[in-house]
C-alpha positions as CSV (number, residue, x, y, z in Angstrom):
1,M,-25.1,0.5,-16.7
2,D,-25.4,3.4,-14.2
3,T,-22.2,5.4,-14.6
4,D,-22.9,7.4,-11.5
5,A,-22.8,4.3,-9.3
6,P,-19.8,4.0,-6.9
7,A,-16.7,2.4,-8.5
8,A,-17.0,-0.6,-6.1
9,T,-20.5,-1.4,-7.1
10,I,-19.6,-1.5,-10.8
11,G,-17.0,-4.2,-10.8
12,S,-17.1,-5.6,-7.3
13,A,-19.5,-6.3,-4.4
14,F,-17.0,-4.7,-2.0
15,S,-15.9,-1.2,-1.1
16,D,-12.6,0.2,-2.1
17,A,-11.7,0.5,1.6
18,Q,-9.1,-1.9,3.0
19,P,-8.8,-3.1,6.6
20,L,-5.6,-1.7,8.1
21,R,-4.5,-5.2,9.3
22,N,-4.8,-6.6,5.8
23,F,-2.6,-3.7,4.5
24,V,0.0,-4.3,7.2
25,V,0.1,-8.1,6.7
26,L,0.3,-7.8,2.9
27,S,3.1,-5.2,3.2
28,I,5.2,-7.1,5.6
29,V,4.8,-10.6,4.1
30,S,5.6,-9.2,0.6
31,F,8.9,-7.9,1.9
32,G,7.6,-4.3,1.5
33,L,6.5,-4.7,-2.2
34,Y,2.8,-4.5,-1.6
35,P,2.7,-0.7,-1.0
36,T,3.6,-0.3,-4.7
37,Y,0.5,-2.1,-5.7
38,W,-1.4,-0.3,-2.9
39,L,-0.5,3.1,-4.4
40,Y,-1.6,1.9,-7.9
41,K,-4.8,0.4,-6.7
42,N,-5.8,3.5,-4.8
43,L,-4.9,5.8,-7.7
44,R,-7.0,3.6,-10.0
45,S,-10.0,3.6,-7.7
46,I,-9.9,7.4,-7.2
47,K,-9.5,7.9,-11.0
48,A,-12.6,5.8,-11.7
49,H,-14.6,7.3,-8.9
50,K,-13.8,10.9,-9.5
51,G,-13.4,10.7,-13.3
52,L,-9.9,12.0,-13.2
53,S,-7.6,12.0,-16.3
54,I,-4.6,10.5,-14.6
55,S,-2.5,7.5,-15.4
56,P,-2.2,5.3,-12.2
57,G,0.4,3.1,-13.8
58,W,2.8,6.0,-14.7
59,R,2.2,7.8,-11.4
60,T,3.0,4.6,-9.5
61,F,6.1,4.0,-11.6
62,A,7.4,7.5,-11.2
63,A,6.8,7.4,-7.4
64,F,9.5,4.7,-7.1
65,I,12.2,6.2,-9.2
66,P,15.2,6.8,-6.9
67,L,15.4,10.4,-5.5
68,I,13.0,12.1,-7.9
69,G,10.4,9.6,-6.9
70,L,10.1,11.3,-3.6
71,L,8.4,14.2,-5.3
72,F,6.0,11.9,-7.2
73,F,5.3,9.8,-4.1
74,K,4.5,13.0,-2.1
75,D,2.2,14.2,-4.9
76,Q,0.2,10.9,-4.8
77,L,-0.2,11.2,-1.1
78,Q,-1.2,14.9,-1.6
79,L,-3.9,13.7,-4.1
80,F,-5.2,11.2,-1.5
81,L,-5.2,14.0,1.1
82,D,-7.1,16.4,-1.2
83,V,-9.7,13.8,-2.3
84,T,-10.3,12.4,1.2
85,A,-10.6,15.9,2.7
86,S,-13.0,17.1,0.0
87,G,-15.1,14.0,0.6
88,G,-15.5,14.8,4.3
89,A,-13.0,12.3,5.7
90,T,-10.8,13.2,8.6
91,T,-7.2,13.6,7.4
92,R,-4.4,13.5,9.9
93,F,-1.3,13.1,7.8
94,S,1.3,15.2,6.2
95,P,2.2,14.0,2.7
96,W,5.8,15.1,3.1
97,G,6.2,13.5,6.5
98,R,4.7,10.2,5.3
99,T,6.8,10.3,2.2
100,L,10.0,10.9,4.0
101,G,9.3,8.4,6.8
102,F,8.2,5.6,4.4
103,N,11.1,6.1,1.9
104,L,13.9,6.5,4.5
105,I,12.9,3.4,6.4
106,S,12.5,1.5,3.1
107,A,15.9,2.7,1.8
108,A,17.5,1.4,5.0
109,M,16.9,-2.1,3.6
110,L,19.8,-1.5,1.1
111,E,22.2,-0.7,3.9
112,L,21.3,-3.2,6.6
113,P,22.5,-6.7,6.7
114,M,20.1,-9.7,6.8
115,P,18.1,-10.4,8.8
116,W,17.9,-6.8,10.0
117,A,17.0,-5.5,6.6
118,L,13.7,-7.4,6.9
119,L,12.7,-5.0,9.6
120,T,12.4,-2.3,7.1
121,T,9.1,-3.8,5.9
122,A,7.7,-2.0,8.9
123,A,7.8,1.2,6.9
124,V,4.2,0.6,6.2
125,V,3.3,2.2,9.5
126,F,3.9,5.6,7.8
127,L,1.1,4.8,5.4
128,L,-1.5,3.7,7.9
129,P,-2.9,7.2,8.5
130,V,-3.3,7.6,4.7
131,Q,-5.1,4.2,4.5
132,Q,-7.3,5.3,7.5
133,A,-8.3,8.5,5.7
134,L,-9.0,6.5,2.5
135,N,-11.1,4.0,4.4
136,E,-13.2,6.9,5.9
137,Y,-13.6,8.4,2.5
138,W,-14.8,5.2,0.9
139,T,-17.2,4.7,3.9
140,I,-18.8,8.0,3.0
141,E,-18.6,7.7,-0.8
142,Q,-19.7,4.0,-0.9
143,A,-22.2,4.0,1.9
144,G,-23.7,0.6,2.5
145,V,-21.1,-1.2,0.4
146,P,-19.4,-3.8,2.6
147,V,-15.6,-3.8,3.2
148,R,-13.9,-7.0,2.2
149,E,-12.6,-8.3,5.6
150,R,-10.9,-11.4,4.2
151,F,-8.1,-11.5,1.7
152,S,-9.1,-11.7,-1.9
153,A,-8.0,-14.6,-4.1
154,G,-5.1,-12.6,-5.5
155,E,-4.0,-11.4,-2.0
156,T,-4.1,-15.0,-0.8
157,A,-2.0,-16.1,-3.7
158,L,0.5,-13.3,-2.9
159,L,0.6,-14.4,0.8
160,I,1.3,-18.0,-0.1
161,A,4.0,-17.2,-2.6
162,C,5.7,-14.7,-0.3
163,G,5.3,-17.1,2.6
164,F,7.4,-19.6,0.7
165,A,9.9,-16.9,0.0
166,W,10.1,-16.1,3.8
167,V,10.7,-19.7,4.5
168,L,13.5,-19.8,2.0
169,V,15.1,-16.6,3.4
170,L,14.9,-17.9,7.0
171,V,16.2,-21.4,6.0
172,A,19.1,-19.8,4.0
173,G,19.9,-17.6,7.0
174,I,20.0,-20.5,9.4
175,V,22.0,-22.7,7.0
176,G,24.4,-19.8,6.2
177,E,24.9,-19.1,10.0
178,R,25.7,-22.8,10.6
179,L,28.2,-22.8,7.7
180,V,29.9,-19.7,9.1
181,V,30.0,-21.1,12.7
182,G,30.8,-24.7,11.8
């Protein structure tokens, strides 16, 4: 096997790029949990492509530890910035700005009552410029490799499972409201 082949061509017929709309939908429908997997997936892809000696699992875990995780999260976004810029991609994001924005909005979920807490899933907007830079990077690095426009089987399963969870949350909210009013 050609070890110099792009990471996407070794295990998949698709590029490591991800359409922004898929990223947003997966993030919101998963109640904001998808960005954790997104971070891991991108670290894993960059590790494989660049031959880095990093641990995507531990880096992802550390990025979501309360308070200290801010530093780790920022470091992962800094890695994405450095890799994408060195590959010739346009980078228009500040790792600190994206880290603070994403984490502050996400943390608001803990303080807001339902259903308002669900609005915090919109924190994904702070990660869109990062994904845009990653997409441009993978377009350069994996030239000619198509981007998967549809959801993968795993993503579809996540959407279905989380869709059921959304229905339960909404029904519980409606029933709870009627019990309080009635």
